[in-house]
C-alpha positions as CSV (number, residue, x, y, z in Angstrom):
1,M,103.2,66.9,28.1
2,P,101.4,69.8,27.7
3,G,102.2,73.0,25.7
4,G,105.1,71.6,23.9
5,S,108.1,73.6,23.9
6,E,106.4,76.8,24.5
7,D,105.0,78.1,27.8
8,P,101.4,77.2,27.6
9,F,100.4,80.7,28.9
10,F,102.5,83.5,27.5
11,Q,103.1,81.1,24.4
12,R,106.6,81.8,24.4
13,P,109.2,79.6,24.1
14,L,111.0,78.0,26.8
15,W,114.6,78.5,27.5
16,L,115.4,75.3,28.5
17,Q,115.8,73.3,25.3
18,T,118.5,71.6,23.5
19,R,118.2,69.1,20.6
20,C,118.5,65.2,21.8
21,A,118.1,62.4,19.6
22,G,116.8,64.2,16.4
23,R,114.0,65.9,19.0
24,I,113.6,69.1,20.9
25,L,114.0,68.2,24.7
26,W,112.8,70.8,27.0
27,A,112.0,71.7,31.0
28,Y,110.6,74.2,32.6
29,N,113.2,74.6,35.6
30,E,116.0,72.8,37.3
31,E,113.3,70.9,39.6
32,H,111.7,69.4,36.3
33,V,115.2,68.1,34.9
34,D,116.0,66.9,38.1
35,E,112.6,64.6,37.9
36,L,113.0,63.9,34.3
37,S,116.7,63.0,35.3
38,A,115.8,60.8,37.7
39,Y,113.0,58.8,35.8
40,V,115.0,58.5,32.7
41,G,118.3,57.2,34.5
42,A,116.3,54.6,36.9
43,R,117.0,51.0,35.5
44,L,113.7,49.8,37.1
45,R,110.0,52.2,36.6
46,E,107.9,50.9,38.9
47,R,104.3,52.0,38.6
48,G,102.2,53.6,41.9
49,G,103.6,55.1,45.1
50,A,102.5,58.5,46.3
51,R,104.7,61.1,44.2
52,P,102.6,63.6,42.7
53,T,104.6,64.0,39.4
54,M,104.0,60.2,38.5
55,S,101.2,61.3,36.1
56,M,104.0,63.7,34.1
57,F,105.9,60.3,33.4
58,A,103.0,58.3,31.7
59,R,102.9,61.4,29.1
60,L,106.5,61.6,28.2
61,P,106.9,60.6,24.6
62,A,108.2,57.2,23.9
63,W,111.5,58.3,22.5
64,M,112.6,59.7,26.0
65,K,111.3,56.4,27.6
66,V,113.3,53.9,25.4
67,S,116.4,52.6,26.6
68,E,118.4,53.1,23.5
69,N,118.1,56.8,24.1
70,R,118.9,57.0,27.2
71,T,122.6,58.0,27.4
72,E,121.7,60.8,24.9
73,V,118.4,61.7,27.0
74,L,120.6,61.9,29.9
75,A,123.2,64.1,28.3
76,G,120.5,66.3,27.1
77,L,119.2,66.8,30.5
78,E,122.6,67.7,31.8
79,T,123.1,70.5,29.0
80,L,119.3,71.5,30.3
81,R,120.8,71.7,33.8
82,A,123.8,73.9,32.8
83,L,121.5,76.1,31.4
84,A,119.3,76.4,34.3
85,E,122.4,77.3,36.3
86,R,122.7,80.6,33.7
87,V,120.0,83.1,35.9
88,A,120.6,86.0,33.7
89,P,118.3,86.3,31.0
90,A,120.8,87.5,28.4
91,D,122.8,84.0,29.0
92,R,119.6,82.0,28.3
93,S,119.6,80.1,25.1
94,D,118.8,81.5,21.5
95,A,116.1,79.3,21.1
96,A,114.1,81.0,24.0
97,H,114.4,84.1,21.7
98,G,113.1,82.8,18.4
99,R,111.1,85.8,17.6
100,G,114.5,88.2,17.6
101,D,113.3,89.5,21.1
102,R,116.5,89.0,23.0
103,P,116.0,90.8,26.2
104,R,118.2,93.9,26.9
105,A,119.4,95.5,29.9
106,H,117.3,98.6,31.2
107,R,119.3,100.1,34.4
108,S,119.1,97.2,36.4
109,L,116.1,95.1,35.1
110,Y,115.5,93.2,32.1
111,F,112.7,93.9,29.7
112,R,111.7,92.4,26.4
113,G,109.5,95.4,24.7
114,G,109.5,99.0,24.4
115,P,107.6,101.7,26.0
116,Y,104.0,100.5,27.2
117,A,101.3,102.1,25.1
118,S,99.0,104.4,26.6
């Protein structure tokens, strides 16, 4: 999948990440986790159909698709689902803050940087 474990636009680590089968398993959001879980958990994977996300599955790495890793990948996806339920940026995994830029509270908002330079 394009972008690796970083957001392709902001070049920042995705916060839905976990170690799985000796690799990094990641997802963009809870919907992405749901789609991956349905595909990985399927005993019979058929090609075709009108699902717009089918091309995503063709690009999945082989380690996610092999049956030997199915149980571990599904457990990793459940971990990502639990992370997705945490909505506050401060609750996100440390993988999302790899450069020491953990968000800090400022009034009622969270922000990463300091004051804007003029």
